[in-house]
C-alpha positions in Angstrom: 133.4 82.2 -0.5 132.1 81.2 3.0 134.6 81.0 5.7 134.8 77.8 7.5 133.6 77.8 11.1 135.8 76.0 13.7 134.0 74.3 16.5 135.2 75.4 19.9 135.3 73.5 23.1 133.8 75.1 26.2 137.3 75.9 27.4 138.1 77.6 24.0 134.9 79.7 24.1 136.1 81.8 27.0 136.3 85.5 26.5 139.7 87.2 26.2 139.5 88.4 29.7 139.1 84.8 30.9 141.9 83.5 28.9 144.6 85.2 31.0 147.0 83.5 33.2 145.2 81.0 35.3 146.8 82.3 38.4 145.5 85.8 37.6 142.0 84.4 36.9 141.6 83.1 40.5 139.5 84.9 43.0 141.3 86.4 46.0 140.2 83.5 48.1 141.5 81.1 45.4 144.8 82.9 45.3 145.5 82.1 49.0 147.8 79.3 50.0 146.2 76.1 51.2 147.1 77.1 54.7 145.7 80.6 54.3 142.6 79.4 52.6 141.4 77.5 55.6 138.6 79.0 57.7 139.3 79.9 61.3 137.5 76.7 62.3 139.9 74.7 60.1 143.0 76.4 61.5 142.1 75.2 65.1 143.7 72.2 66.5 141.5 69.1 66.6 141.0 69.8 70.4 140.0 73.3 69.8 137.8 72.5 66.9 135.5 70.4 69.0 132.1 71.9 69.6 129.5 70.9 72.1 126.8 71.2 69.5 126.6 70.6 65.8 126.2 73.3 63.2 127.5 76.8 62.8 128.5 78.6 66.0 126.6 81.9 66.6 128.5 85.2 66.3 129.7 86.7 69.6 127.2 89.5 69.7 124.3 87.0 69.4 125.7 85.1 72.3 125.6 88.4 74.3 122.0 89.0 73.3 121.1 85.5 74.4 122.8 86.0 77.8 121.0 89.3 78.3 117.7 87.8 77.3 118.3 84.9 79.8 119.2 87.3 82.6 116.1 89.4 81.8 113.9 86.3 81.8 115.3 85.2 85.1 114.7 88.7 86.6 111.2 88.7 85.2 110.5 85.3 86.8 112.0 86.6 90.1 109.8 89.7 89.9 106.7 87.7 89.1 107.3 85.3 92.1 108.4 88.1 94.5 105.5 90.4 93.6 103.2 87.8 95.2 104.8 88.6 98.6 104.5 92.4 98.2 101.4 94.3 99.4 98.3 93.8 97.4 96.3 96.7 95.9 93.9 96.6 98.9 96.8 96.5 101.4 98.5 99.4 99.6 95.4 101.5 99.9 95.2 100.8 103.6 98.9 101.7 104.0 98.5 104.9 102.1 95.5 106.1 104.2 96.2 104.8 107.7 98.5 105.8 110.5 101.6 103.6 110.5 104.7 103.2 112.5 108.3 102.2 111.6 109.0 99.8 114.4 112.4 98.7 115.7 111.9 96.3 118.5 115.6 96.1 119.3 115.9 99.9 120.1 112.3 100.4 121.1 111.9 103.2 118.5 108.4 103.8 117.0 108.4 106.4 114.2 104.9 107.6 113.5 103.6 108.5 110.0 100.2 110.0 109.9 99.3 111.3 106.4 96.2 113.6 106.1 94.8 112.9 102.7 93.7 115.6 100.2 92.4 115.0 96.7 94.2 116.0 93.6 91.2 118.0 92.5 91.4 120.1 95.7 95.1 121.2 95.0 96.0 124.3 93.0 96.2 123.5 89.3 100.0 124.2 89.2 100.8 121.5 91.8 100.9 118.3 89.7 102.5 119.9 86.6 105.2 121.4 88.8 105.8 118.1 90.6 106.2 116.2 87.4 108.5 118.9 86.0 110.6 118.8 89.1 110.7 115.0 89.9 109.8 112.9 86.9 109.2 114.4 83.4 108.5 111.1 81.8 106.0 110.1 84.5 103.1 109.6 82.1 105.0 107.4 79.7 107.1 105.1 81.8 105.9 101.9 83.5 107.2 102.6 87.0 110.9 102.7 86.2 112.7 104.9 83.8 115.6 103.1 82.2 117.1 106.2 80.6 117.1 108.1 83.9 118.5 105.1 85.7 121.4 104.6 83.3 122.1 108.3 83.3 122.3 108.3 87.1 124.6 105.3 87.1 126.8 106.8 84.5 127.1 110.2 86.2 127.7 108.6 89.6 125.5 111.1 91.4 122.7 108.7 92.2 119.0 109.6 91.8 117.1 108.4 88.7 114.1 107.2 90.8 110.7 107.8 89.3 107.8 109.2 91.3 106.4 105.6 91.4 109.7 104.3 92.8 109.7 107.0 95.5 106.1 106.1 96.4 107.1 102.4 96.7 109.8 103.1 99.2 107.6 105.6 101.0 104.8 103.1 101.5 106.8 99.9 102.3 110.5 100.7 102.3 111.6 100.4 105.9 114.9 99.2 104.5 116.5 102.3 102.8 120.1 100.9 102.5 121.7 101.7 99.1 121.9 98.1 98.0 121.2 96.4 94.7 118.6 94.1 96.4 116.7 97.1 97.9 116.7 98.8 94.5 115.4 95.7 92.9 112.6 95.4 95.4 111.7 99.0 94.8 111.6 98.6 91.1 109.4 95.5 91.3 107.0 97.2 93.7 106.9 100.3 91.4 106.0 98.2 88.4 103.3 96.4 90.4 101.9 99.8 91.5 101.7 100.9 87.9 99.7 97.9 86.9 97.3 98.2 89.9 96.7 102.0 90.0 96.0 104.8 87.6 98.5 107.6 87.2 96.2 110.0 89.1 95.8 107.6 92.0 99.6 107.2 92.1 100.1 111.0 92.2 97.5 111.3 95.0 99.1 108.6 97.1 102.5 110.2 96.5 101.5 113.7 97.5 99.7 112.5 100.5 102.5 110.3 101.9 105.9 111.7 100.9 108.1 113.3 103.5 108.6 117.0 103.3 110.8 117.3 106.4 110.1 118.6 110.0 107.8 115.6 110.6 105.4 116.6 107.9 104.2 113.6 105.8 101.9 114.6 102.9 101.4 118.0 101.3 98.5 118.9 103.6 100.6 118.5 106.7 103.5 120.3 105.0 101.4 123.3 104.0 100.1 123.7 107.6 103.6 123.1 109.0 105.5 125.6 106.9 102.9 128.1 105.8 100.0 127.8 108.3 97.5 127.1 105.6 95.8 124.2 103.8 97.4 122.8 100.7 94.5 124.0 98.5 95.6 127.6 99.3 99.3 127.3 98.4 100.7 129.8 95.9 103.1 128.6 93.1 106.1 129.8 95.0 105.0 128.1 98.2 104.4 124.9 96.3 107.9 125.2 94.7 109.4 125.6 98.2 107.8 122.4 99.3 108.8 120.4 96.2 112.4 121.6 96.2 112.9 119.8 99.5 111.9 116.4 98.2 115.4 115.2 97.1 116.6 116.0 100.7 113.8 116.8 103.1 116.2 117.9 105.8 117.0 121.0 103.6 113.5 122.5 104.1 111.9 125.9 104.6 112.7 125.8 108.3 116.3 124.6 108.3 117.5 126.5 105.2 115.0 129.3 104.4 117.3 131.3 102.1 118.6 128.3 100.1 115.1 126.9 99.9 113.8 130.1 98.4 116.6 130.3 95.9 116.1 126.7 94.8 112.3 127.2 94.6 112.8 130.4 92.5 115.0 128.5 90.1 112.4 125.7 89.9 109.7 128.3 89.3 111.7 129.9 86.5 112.2 126.6 84.7 108.6 125.7 85.1 107.5 129.0 83.5 109.8 128.4 80.6 108.2 125.1 79.9 104.6 126.3 80.5 103.5 129.9 80.8 104.2 132.9 82.9 102.5 132.8 86.3 100.6 135.8 87.7 102.6 137.9 90.2 100.4 136.9 93.2 101.5 133.3 92.6 105.1 134.2 93.2 104.6 135.4 96.7 104.5 133.8 100.2 101.3 134.5 102.1 101.4 132.5 105.4 98.2 131.7 107.3 97.6 131.1 111.0 96.7 127.4 111.1 98.6 125.1 113.5 99.3 121.5 112.8 97.5 119.1 115.2 100.1 116.8 116.7 98.6 113.4 117.4 99.3 111.8 120.7 101.2 108.9 119.3 102.8 108.0 122.6 99.5 107.1 124.2 98.5 105.1 121.1 101.8 103.2 121.1 101.5 102.4 124.8 97.9 101.1 124.2 98.9 99.0 121.2 101.8 97.4 123.0 99.4 96.2 125.8 97.2 94.5 123.2 100.1 92.7 121.5 101.9 93.1 118.1 102.3 90.9 115.0 105.3 88.5 114.9 107.0 90.1 111.9 110.7 90.3 113.0 112.6 93.0 114.7 112.0 95.8 112.1 108.8 96.3 110.2 106.2 98.9 109.1 103.2 98.5 111.3 100.0 99.6 109.6 97.3 100.6 112.1 93.6 100.8 111.6 93.6 104.4 112.7 92.4 107.1 110.2 94.5 110.2 110.9 91.7 112.6 110.2 89.2 110.8 112.4 91.9 110.6 115.1 92.5 114.3 115.0 88.7 115.0 115.4 88.5 112.5 118.3 91.4 114.1 120.2 90.0 117.6 119.5 86.6 116.7 120.8 87.9 115.2 124.0 90.4 117.9 124.8 88.0 120.8 124.1 85.4 119.4 126.5 88.0 118.8 129.2 89.0 122.5 128.9 85.3 123.6 128.8 84.2 121.5 131.9 87.5 121.8 133.9 85.8 124.2 136.3 83.3 121.5 137.1 85.9 118.8 138.0 86.4 117.2 134.6 90.1 116.2 134.4 90.3 113.5 131.8 88.4 111.8 128.9 88.8 109.0 126.5 87.4 107.9 123.1 87.3 104.9 120.8 85.6 104.8 117.5 85.1 101.6 115.6 84.4 100.9 111.9 81.8 98.4 110.9 84.3 95.5 111.1 85.7 96.4 114.5 88.7 98.3 113.2 89.7 101.1 115.6 89.4 104.4 113.5 90.2 106.7 116.4 91.8 105.9 119.8 92.2 108.4 122.6 93.4 106.4 125.6 93.8 109.6 127.7 92.8 113.1 126.8 95.0 114.7 129.4 98.3 112.8 129.5 99.8 115.3 132.0 97.0 114.3 134.5 96.9 110.5 133.7 98.9 108.3 131.5 96.7 105.2 132.0 94.8 103.6 129.2 91.2 104.5 129.8 90.0 102.7 126.7 91.4 99.1 127.0 92.8 99.0 130.5 90.9 101.0 133.2 87.5 99.4 134.2 84.7 101.5 135.6 81.0 101.2 136.4 79.2 101.4 133.1 76.1 103.1 134.6 73.0 103.2 132.3 75.0 102.3 129.2 74.4 98.6 130.3 70.6 99.0 129.9 70.4 98.1 126.2 71.6 94.6 127.1 68.7 94.2 129.6 66.2 95.4 127.0 67.6 93.1 124.4 67.2 90.1 126.7 63.6 91.1 127.4 62.9 91.3 123.7 64.3 87.8 123.2 62.0 86.6 126.0 58.9 87.9 124.3 58.6 91.5 125.5 58.0 94.3 122.9 59.3 97.9 123.1 55.7 99.1 123.0 54.8 97.1 126.1 54.1 99.0 129.3 55.9 98.6 132.6 55.7 100.4 135.9 57.9 103.4 136.5 56.9 104.0 140.1 59.4 104.0 143.0 61.1 100.8 143.7 62.0 99.8 147.3 63.6 96.6 148.4 65.6 96.0 151.6 66.1 99.7 152.2 67.4 100.1 148.6 65.4 102.7 146.7 67.1 104.0 143.5 66.0 107.2 142.0 65.1 108.4 138.5 67.4 111.2 137.4 64.6 113.7 136.7 62.5 112.9 139.8 59.7 111.5 137.7 58.1 108.2 138.5 55.3 107.4 136.0 52.7 104.8 136.9 53.0 103.2 133.4 55.6 103.8 130.7 56.5 102.0 127.6 59.8 100.2 127.4 60.7 102.5 124.5 60.2 105.6 126.5 61.9 104.2 129.6 65.0 103.5 127.6 65.0 106.9 125.9 64.8 108.8 129.2 67.0 106.3 131.0 64.7 105.7 133.9 66.1 103.4 136.6 62.9 101.9 138.2 61.6 100.3 135.0 65.0 98.8 134.2 65.2 97.2 137.6 61.7 95.7 137.3 62.6 94.5 133.8 65.8 92.8 135.0 63.9 91.1 137.8 61.6 89.8 135.1 64.3 88.4 132.8 66.7 87.3 135.6 70.2 88.7 136.3 71.8 85.3 135.9 70.4 85.1 132.3 71.8 88.7 131.8 75.3 87.4 132.6 74.8 84.5 130.1 73.6 86.9 127.4 76.6 89.2 128.0 78.9 86.3 127.6 77.2 85.1 124.4 77.7 88.6 122.9 81.4 88.6 123.8 80.8 91.3 126.4 83.2 90.8 129.3 81.5 92.4 132.3 82.3 91.9 136.0 79.0 92.7 137.7 80.5 92.3 141.2 77.7 91.1 143.4 75.1 89.8 140.9 71.8 91.4 141.9 69.3 93.9 140.7 71.9 96.7 141.0 73.2 95.4 137.7 70.3 97.3 136.0 72.0 100.5 137.1 75.5 99.5 135.8 77.1 98.2 139.0 80.3 96.3 138.5 83.0 97.3 136.1 83.9 97.2 132.4 86.1 99.1 130.0 85.2 101.6 127.3 86.4 99.2 124.6 84.1 96.5 125.9 81.1 98.8 125.7 82.0 99.9 122.2 82.2 96.3 121.1 78.8 95.5 122.7 77.1 98.4 120.9 78.8 97.4 117.6 77.5 93.8 118.1 74.0 95.3 118.6 74.5 97.4 115.4 75.6 94.3 113.5 72.4 92.5 114.8 74.1 89.8 116.8 77.4 89.2 115.0 80.0 89.4 117.8 82.5 92.1 116.9 86.0 92.6 118.4 88.0 95.8 118.3 91.5 95.5 116.6 94.1 98.2 116.2 96.3 97.1 113.3 95.8 95.8 109.8 99.1 94.1 109.4 102.8 94.9 108.7 105.4 95.1 106.0 108.6 93.4 106.9 112.1 94.8 106.2 112.2 92.7 103.1 109.0 94.5 101.9 106.8 91.4 102.2 103.3 91.6 103.8 103.0 90.0 107.2 100.0 89.2 109.5 97.3 91.1 107.6 93.7 91.3 108.5 91.6 92.9 105.8 88.3 94.7 106.2 85.2 92.5 106.4 81.6 93.5 106.3 79.2 92.6 109.1 76.6 90.1 108.0 73.2 90.5 109.6 72.0 87.5 111.4 68.7 85.7 110.7 65.9 86.3 113.1 67.4 89.5 114.3 64.2 91.4 114.6 64.9 92.0 118.3 68.1 93.9 117.5 66.3 96.1 114.9 63.5 96.8 117.4 66.1 97.7 120.0 68.0 100.0 117.6 64.8 101.8 116.7 64.1 102.5 120.4 67.7 103.7 121.0 67.3 106.3 118.3 64.8 108.1 120.6 67.7 108.7 123.0 69.1 111.4 120.6 65.7 112.4 119.3 63.9 113.2 122.6 65.8 111.5 125.4 68.9 112.0 127.5 71.1 112.4 124.5 69.1 115.0 122.6 72.0 117.5 122.7 74.0 115.1 120.5 71.4 115.2 117.7 72.4 116.6 114.4 71.2 116.0 110.8 67.9 114.8 109.7 68.1 111.2 110.8 68.4 110.0 114.4 70.9 107.3 115.3 71.0 104.7 118.1 72.8 105.8 121.3 72.8 105.6 125.1 74.1 107.9 127.8 75.2 107.0 131.3 76.3 108.6 134.5 77.7 106.7 137.5 77.1 107.4 141.2 78.2 110.8 142.5 79.0 111.9 138.9 82.3 110.0 138.9 81.9 108.8 135.3 80.1 110.3 132.3 79.5 108.1 129.3 78.1 108.4 125.8 78.0 105.5 123.2 76.3 105.6 119.8 76.5 104.5 116.2 76.5 107.2 113.4 78.4 107.9 110.2 79.3 104.1 110.0 81.2 104.6 113.2 80.4 103.2 116.7 81.9 105.7 119.1 82.3 105.4 122.9 83.2 108.4 125.0 84.1 108.7 128.7 84.8 111.7 130.9 85.8 111.6 134.6 88.3 112.6 137.3 90.0 109.3 138.0 87.3 108.1 140.4 86.6 111.5 142.0 83.2 113.2 141.8 82.5 115.9 139.2 80.2 118.8 139.7 76.9 117.3 138.4 78.4 116.5 135.0 76.4 113.9 133.1 76.9 111.8 130.1 73.9 113.3 128.5 75.6 116.8 128.8 79.3 116.5 128.2 79.1 113.3 126.2 76.4 114.7 123.9 78.4 117.8 123.2 81.7 115.9 122.5 80.2 113.3 120.2 78.2 115.9 118.2 81.4 117.9 117.7 83.3 114.7 116.7 80.6 113.4 114.3 80.0 116.8 112.6 83.7 117.1 111.8 83.9 113.5 110.5 80.8 114.1 108.5 82.1 117.3 107.0 85.4 115.5 106.0 83.4 112.7 104.5 81.3 115.0 102.4 84.3 116.9 101.2 86.1 113.6 100.3 83.1 112.3 98.4 82.8 115.6 96.4 86.5 115.4 95.5 86.4 111.7 94.6 88.6 110.5 97.5 87.9 106.9 98.6 87.3 106.3 102.3 88.6 103.3 104.1 85.8 103.3 106.7 
């Protein structure tokens, strides 16, 4: 018999578990009292429960994230805006390769920094790995700042934490070295900017060539010569470690703390070997050489720059000059060596200025013998230019229709008891203008000046930016009567080289203020050759004969001649040589402060000095090109 089925309501169809006490069947939240069951928002008073915005309030940690993101965004915007005022890539390159001064106008202190660059490829292979192991092990993976190292330094309280790029940033532009948050922020922004603008290899090269190693040695090349009497390319691993261990505190160097320096270097070397491989025994020795560091006469340079005026960049700034330290060293060496060599013949002093193609002063020797004379013989002291004025006469003649192949009389010239002589006693009946200029004959130059007019010569000089006081304007101007300065002659010859574009010498590129912003910069420009400049080209071709067969033949070197001119004033009081080679226009003077020398001519002492100078510059240029070092000439 079928059992009857009773229909159940939904409430009756619950399982046994659900049919328990209703109080027991509630969830924990349902079991709370009405007061307890309220959310925290509901428990607030009406005043507290108000919200400035509708919807669910974010959790506290998300509010923190938002604050951090906002702060980082603001810092990023600040960095983006501020980076526009920091040195550009081109300015940074000029800072890293030029002589510069930390200037304090209040105290009058000028601190010179003259790095002598060397390429990474020329350094021993252990140098870069040891530097990275010692200073910045994450150099190749960070973006200029290393957050992990920075946080560790802050947590430990011992400072440090700066990357190689940050150290480079404050080395190049950081006149302000106060331990402030603003200075560290500037340093970090500049470091990030450097990372975006340069490769890691370029950053390492700039760092090694500019960082301070103590004892006035900036750059590893200067440091190697200062401490070990050898070039950086010859350093052993131990010598390199001795230099690197001083970087955290350069005052604790090989001279001031030899024992401690060696101990720290030995420990660094041991750690380096653990992470790489065991070094040969000869790399763990000190083998000093005999080289002496050339100390540039920065006092004379500073005196000269002050006379010419400085940028208006505040009371404290980094002044970046146009001077190339290597070229400066070669210039000083050339002048001093010839003063010593010709001292028995009355030579007491000398001066040199070498200009780049844009007028930038690459080498400046205001006085080669500061003990004898502290006067500025480049920009300040004016003397008779002698035969160095003759190219101006020949240029004017070319502009009036003469050609360098034309003939002119070289016979004796007599007028009102004035009869100047030719230096070799030769008076050819006819001679080409080209040969007359090469052998610096006086009588053809006088006749040529009479033809073109000395008044027009004064106008031509003015149009070329050549400030020349001829004294009494007459035919003696052809022999260089009157007075001018060495810098004016250099500018005139550079204007001839640039085929009529007036060029002016300048001694500084710009400055970096104490807030690390660039100030008063003048960047390199290339001379643009002027139209219808065939007269300049014809003149330059003729001037090449001076060093090929003429009075400056002792200056000749290499396969190609270059335009130049010699000059010697009356009674051998002044000896001049000016020429353009190796992209440099160089003017040299020797004398005895107006006193006569013993038959010393510009074609003799000037030729020897400029040949020494240009050979050394050319040798450095070839070495730099072979090693991939960019030149700022």
